SERODREN-8058 format. One line per 4 residues: their letters; for each residue x, y, z of N, C-alpha, C. Coordinates in pm, whole numbers, plus 50000, padded with zeros to 5 digits. Atoms other than C-alpha are relative to their C-alpha. Example, Ala and Ser with C-alpha at 12.3 -4.5 7.8 and 13.67 -1.06 7.14 Angstrom:
SERODREN-8058
AS = 50089,49881,50000,51230,49550,50780,50090,50120,50000; 49918,49881,49994,51367,49894,50714,49923,50109,50073
This chain:
SERODREN-8058
MEIQ = 49983,49934,50109,89519,03866,83159,49852,50055,49967; 50126,49913,50024,89241,04125,83087,49975,50006,49832; 50022,50016,50157,89066,04082,82746,49923,50127,49980; 50033,49880,50033,88988,04414,82580,49878,49980,49923
TETL = 50113,50011,50094,88655,04460,82416,50022,50090,49857; 50002,49941,50114,88601,04600,82078,49995,50177,50003; 50033,49853,49967,88483,04933,82209,50063,50056,50134; 49948,49935,49873,88613,05173,82478,49912,49995,50102
SEEE = 50086,50005,49873,88490,05152,82826,49965,50150,50028; 50067,49872,49935,88298,05437,83002,50122,50084,50044; 49894,49956,49942,88617,05499,83199,50090,50049,49901; 49886,49955,50115,88850,05527,82874,49938,50118,49924
IAAI = 50053,49865,50057,88601,05773,82714,50015,50115,50061; 50019,49883,49925,88582,05995,82995,50182,50047,50021; 49855,49957,50012,88986,05986,83012,50041,50076,49880; 49963,49913,50121,89013,06089,82645,49935,50139,50018
TGYQ = 50068,49871,50010,88738,06361,82679,50026,50083,50100; 49973,49922,49881,88826,06467,83022,49859,50042,50068; 50126,49952,49951,88442,06479,83087,49934,49843,50063; 50086,50125,49931,88211,06212,83317,49858,50022,49927
LPSK = 50125,49982,50051,87886,06337,83165,49986,49966,49854; 50022,50048,50122,87773,06149,82856,49987,50143,49884; 50015,49897,50085,87661,06484,82690,50103,50084,49969; 49871,49958,50008,87983,06639,82752,50089,49932,49914
QIQW = 49906,50083,50076,88177,06361,82598,49974,49998,49865; 50040,49985,50142,87961,06384,82292,50031,50120,49946; 49955,49887,50041,88029,06739,82267,50134,50001,49946; 49868,49986,50040,88392,06709,82283,50038,49899,49890
LASN = 49957,50098,50125,88394,06393,82036,49968,50064,49888; 50067,49935,50145,88190,06591,81784,50100,50112,49978; 49934,49858,50011,88394,06926,81827,50155,49956,49959; 49873,50037,50018,88716,06719,81803,50014,49899,49874
GWQY = 50008,50070,50131,88615,06530,81467,49998,49855,50036; 50006,50132,49971,88567,06192,81641,49885,49914,49961; 50112,50076,50049,88328,05928,81494,49951,49906,50127; 50044,50072,49870,88104,05768,81778,49851,49950,49953
ALSC = 50130,50030,50016,87774,05603,81783,49928,50006,50139; 50053,49973,49853,87515,05648,82069,49924,49858,50037; 50076,50123,49946,87381,05348,82285,49859,50050,50014; 50130,49971,49981,87036,05328,82373,49976,50096,50117
ARRP = 49984,49920,49871,87120,05500,82711,50055,50146,49956; 49953,49852,50044,87261,05810,82495,50152,50002,50040; 49870,49998,49977,87615,05714,82578,50082,49994,49877; 49931,50008,50102,87885,05757,82335,50071,49880,49973
VVGR = 49937,50121,50013,88032,05434,82186,50117,50030,49894; 49883,49984,50088,88394,05448,82043,50070,49861,49974; 49939,50140,50033,88544,05149,81864,50162,50023,50043; 49864,49990,49940,88901,05072,82026,50110,50009,49886
VYAR = 49894,49993,50106,89092,05028,81673,49988,50168,49960; 50009,49865,50034,88950,05370,81571,50059,50095,50094; 49933,49888,49900,89064,05549,81899,50131,49966,49986; 49855,50032,49997,89407,05379,81878,50060,50093,49890
LKLA = 49930,49915,50110,89457,05539,81524,49979,50135,50025; 50020,49854,49993,89305,05876,81617,50102,50038,50086; 49902,49957,49905,89541,05898,81933,50144,49987,49937; 49862,50014,50060,89847,05784,81704,50001,50112,49905
GVKP = 49960,49900,50108,89773,06079,81473,49959,49963,49846; 50028,50050,50114,89643,05853,81199,49855,50029,49951; 50137,49994,50026,89333,05929,81013,49941,49858,49954; 50069,50122,50019,89110,05620,81038,49937,50000,49868
TAMN = 50075,50013,50110,88994,05480,80712,49950,49855,49987; 50030,50155,49992,88843,05144,80613,50124,49916,49963; 49892,50077,50019,89166,05045,80486,50104,49977,50115; 49884,50023,49871,89390,05103,80803,49924,49955,50116
AVAE = 50083,50026,49882,89095,05026,81050,49989,49824,50018; 50023,50132,49976,89121,04639,81012,50120,49962,50096; 49903,50030,49888,89297,04509,81344,50094,49890,49958; 49918,50095,50005,89409,04187,81232,49913,49911,49907
TWTF = 50073,50080,50071,89312,03961,80944,50039,49849,50055; 49963,50136,49958,89275,03579,81013,49904,49918,49897; 50052,50105,50092,89172,03266,80824,49932,49883,50094; 50021,50112,49946,88979,02967,80927,50093,49880,49975
DLSR = 49908,50114,50034,89231,02688,80959,49968,49889,50087; 50026,50169,49923,89115,02315,81043,50118,49919,49958; 49902,50109,50022,89437,02179,80950,50064,49916,50110; 49935,50082,49875,89525,02075,81299,49904,49923,50063
VG = 50126,50075,49967,89179,01922,81345,50026,49869,49973; 50011,50124,50083,89189,01567,81332,49987,49888,50109
């Protein structure tokens, strides 16, 4: 089973934008209203939950961007 990271891979960003070059990916993300951060290598970084919401047509907000809430449960430790 493959564990997904909190951010999209370079391949996933290329699939969404249609571009391999980071500069073109950045241009596409900006022109299509996507939020992203830049790594120190000047590559766009996009959050996985954010991307899922965008691709589903949902406007991502702080309220709907929470993937899953959890609590620290020590009840079974013993």
